[in-house]
C-alpha positions as CSV (number, residue, x, y, z in Angstrom):
1,M,-12.8,4.1,-5.0
2,E,-13.6,0.7,-6.7
3,T,-11.7,-0.2,-9.6
4,N,-12.3,-3.3,-11.2
5,V,-9.1,-5.2,-12.5
6,T,-10.5,-8.6,-13.2
7,N,-12.1,-9.9,-16.0
8,K,-14.6,-12.4,-14.2
9,K,-16.1,-12.4,-10.6
10,P,-14.7,-15.5,-8.7
11,S,-17.9,-17.7,-9.3
12,E,-17.4,-16.7,-13.1
13,C,-14.3,-18.7,-12.8
14,Q,-14.5,-22.3,-14.6
15,N,-11.1,-23.9,-13.5
16,I,-8.0,-23.2,-11.5
17,N,-6.6,-21.5,-14.0
18,D,-9.5,-18.6,-14.7
19,V,-9.0,-18.5,-10.6
20,R,-5.0,-17.7,-11.0
21,N,-5.2,-15.4,-13.9
22,E,-7.7,-13.1,-11.9
23,I,-5.4,-13.5,-8.7
24,D,-2.5,-12.2,-11.2
25,N,-4.0,-9.4,-12.2
26,I,-5.1,-8.2,-8.9
27,D,-1.7,-8.6,-7.7
28,N,-0.3,-6.6,-11.0
29,A,-2.9,-4.2,-9.9
30,I,-1.7,-4.0,-6.5
31,I,1.9,-3.4,-7.5
32,T,1.0,-0.6,-10.3
33,L,-1.1,1.2,-7.1
34,L,2.5,0.8,-4.9
35,S,4.5,1.9,-7.4
36,E,2.4,4.9,-8.0
37,R,1.7,5.3,-4.2
38,F,5.6,5.8,-4.1
39,D,5.5,8.6,-6.6
40,Y,3.5,10.3,-4.0
41,V,6.0,9.5,-1.6
42,K,8.8,10.7,-3.7
43,E,6.8,14.0,-4.2
44,V,5.9,14.5,-0.8
45,V,9.4,15.0,0.0
46,K,9.5,18.4,-1.4
47,Y,7.1,19.8,1.2
48,K,9.0,18.3,4.3
49,E,12.0,19.3,6.3
50,K,15.3,17.8,5.8
51,T,15.1,15.7,9.0
52,S,14.9,12.5,9.8
53,A,11.7,13.3,12.1
54,S,10.2,14.5,9.3
55,A,10.8,11.8,7.0
56,E,9.3,9.5,10.0
57,A,6.7,11.6,10.3
58,S,5.6,9.3,13.5
59,D,2.1,10.7,14.3
60,R,1.5,10.3,10.5
61,K,2.7,6.9,10.4
62,K,0.4,5.9,13.3
63,A,-2.7,7.6,12.2
64,V,-2.3,5.8,8.6
65,I,-2.0,2.4,10.1
66,E,-4.9,2.9,12.2
67,K,-6.8,4.0,9.3
68,R,-5.6,1.0,7.4
69,R,-6.8,-1.5,10.3
70,Q,-10.1,-0.2,10.3
71,W,-10.2,-0.5,6.6
72,A,-9.4,-3.7,6.7
73,E,-11.9,-4.9,9.3
74,E,-14.7,-2.9,7.0
75,K,-13.4,-5.5,4.2
76,G,-13.4,-8.5,6.3
77,L,-9.4,-8.7,6.1
78,N,-7.4,-9.4,9.1
79,P,-6.2,-6.2,10.8
80,D,-3.2,-7.4,12.1
81,I,-1.7,-8.9,8.8
82,I,-2.7,-5.6,7.2
83,E,-0.8,-3.5,10.1
84,D,2.3,-5.9,9.4
85,I,1.9,-5.0,5.7
86,Y,1.7,-1.4,5.8
87,T,4.1,-1.3,8.7
88,R,6.9,-2.9,6.5
89,L,5.8,-0.7,3.2
90,I,5.9,2.6,5.2
91,Q,9.4,1.7,6.8
92,Y,10.5,1.1,3.2
93,F,9.0,4.2,2.1
94,I,10.2,6.2,4.8
95,S,13.9,4.9,3.9
96,E,13.3,6.1,0.3
97,E,12.4,9.1,1.3
98,K,15.5,9.5,3.5
99,K,17.8,8.7,0.7
100,I,16.2,11.3,-1.5
101,M,16.6,13.5,1.6
102,H,20.3,12.8,1.9
103,L,20.1,11.8,5.4
């Protein structure tokens, strides 16, 4: 899914303000997508057992991290940084799942 959230390509920017505006557009889109992702996290709770192990879903977590590392490498990003970001993100979402589950 390629979504263009910018108004200009990097090479089309005329000054630092253009560049910063485009970065802001990208960051806004990232945060919007994270919010959407969280909506799915809240939905998945309906399909899980109400246990800590179910919320943790260790095998799924490991598979997600591995896939994000692969995607990062394919896009020329540092997979260690992406792993760190996703590890923190997933841990946050797990804690939110546990709240919903009353664990």
